[in-house]
Structures are given as C-alpha cells and as structure tokens.
N, C-alpha and C positions, 0 to 999 in steps of 0.2 A: 160302729162301722167307717173303715177308713177308705176313702178313694183318692185315687191318684187326677190329679188336674193338670191338665197341659197349660203352658204360659208361655209368652213372649221369651227367649232366649236372653239371659241376662237382664230380666224386671221380674225375676220370683221374687226378691225383695220389695218391690214395688207392689206387686200383686198382694202379697200378703198383708204387709200394710193398709191396703186398700180395704183388705178383707175384714182386719181389726178393727178398721175406722167404723163400717159399716155394722157389725155385730156387736160393738161396744155396748158395755150396758144391758144387752138383751141376752134373753135367755133362748135364744134363737138356736137354730139346727146344727150350727156349724159350733163345735165342743174346742177342738184345736188344729192349729194349721203350722205344718213344717215343709222348711225347703231345705233338704240335704246338698253341702256345696259339690258334691259328683255327682248330682242329677241336673244338667243343664235343662232348662226348659218345662221341669215337672215340678209339684209341690205335693203334699199331701195333707189330705183333709180330712179330720175326725167329725162324725155329726150322725145325728139321728135316724136319715135315710137319704135315699138318693133324691128323690123328687124336691125333698126341701132345700137340700142342701144345691143343687142346680138351680133351684130360684134364688136362692141367697146369693150364689155367683154371680148371677146375671147382672149384666151392665158393669162389672168389675173390670176396670182398665187393667190391659194383659192378660186376663183369662180366656182362654181360647176354648176350653171346652172341658167335660168331666169326663173319664174314662169309665164307661160304665162298670167293669170288672172290681168286684170288691178285694183289696188288699189285708192279706194277715198280717198281723205283729210281727211274727216269727220273718217276714219276707224283709222287714225294714228294721229289724234290729239292729244289724250291723252299721247302721247309719247314726245310731245313739252312741258306738262306742268312741272311748276319746282315743283315737289313734296317735301317740306320740312315738314318732321313731328316734331311735337314741342314736346320733350321730355322735361318734368320739373323735374329737378333735384336740390335741394335746399343742402347747407352745413350740414352736419351732418345725412346727409341720408343712410341708411343701401342699399346697394345694392348687385347683384350677376354680378360677369362677365361673359358673356354670348359667349365670343370669345376670341383669342388669348390664348398666354401661361399662362393664370391664369384664365382661364375657369373653371366657377363652384365653384368659388373662392367669399368668402363674403368679401364684403369690404366697408370702411365707406367713404362718400364722404368729404373732406376736402377743397377742391376750385372747381369752375366753370370756364372754357373760353369758354363762347357763342360764340365769333368770331371764333374760330378753333374748335367747338365743343368737347371738351374734357375736362376732369375732372381728378384733383388731388384726388387719392385715397389713403388708408392705409389698407392693408389687416389685417381681424379680427382675424385670426386664426396662425399669425406670430408672430414667438416669437419678433423679433424685429421689430417695424414699420418702414416701408420702403414707403416714397411716391412715386408713380408710376403713371405717367400720359398716361390715356386711352381715347379713343374715346366715345363718350356717346351713340353713335349706339351697343357699345359693354357692356354696362350696363343696368340691368335693376332693377328697384326699388323694395325692399321686404318690405311687410308691418311689422311693428313694434309691 
C-alpha cells in the first residue's frame, strides 16, 4: 500500500532522513519512502497498512500528516522515469542566459561539455571577453 504524506515544503529530504533513521534495522510498517522533485510538500510512503504507517510517522519532524487515500503505483510511475531533455547547442551559437548572475545576458558558446551538461560561453556585451562556464539548462538558443 502506498500513501501520500504531507510535509513542510522544502523539508521533504529531512523528513525522509528522519523516517529512515527511525525505521533503520527494523522490519517495521514502512518499506520504502520517495520524494519526487516535482512535488513540493509531499512524499510517498509504502507500507503494510494505514494505521501502522500513521503510528510510525508520529513525532517525525516536518511530517504534517498522512493523506488517507491510497495511491496506485500507476499514478506515480511518471516520477520514476528519467527525463533528460536533449538541448542541442554547438560552438558558435548565440544564446541567452536565463538564470544565475548573468541572467538576460547574450553570450556566444565557445565549448560544450556534454558529460557535465555545461557550456563555456563568452558574454557578447562585455568589454573584455571572459569565459564563463554555465549549465546547459540555464541557456536558451537565440535565432541568428
């Protein structure tokens, strides 16, 4: 049986760590715990039954309560899929930085590291071209 647990937003990992410490080494009611990055303030708990899970979660920091409705595995399968969005950049592309300290700056790609998903860019409007390494997720291609 899988249930949804409400937690303090931003403290999902702390709640999971506390649950893991509490159940460590025991064959208690909780079998698995998961926190999808897309859902803030919620974690999923798999266990034997609702009452024993509720009791096991009692006094765990940042846990606000158990949602009584059971969750089917099909409803949460999408959280297990590895979604890597393919972003294609090549050297010489003109890009806009969409996050971080250089947000809204235009830059030219000078090198790409696919393993680290980073690009080395030079800001277009800078007086002195200084190479900056930035994550590919923070770049948006500009049509030339």
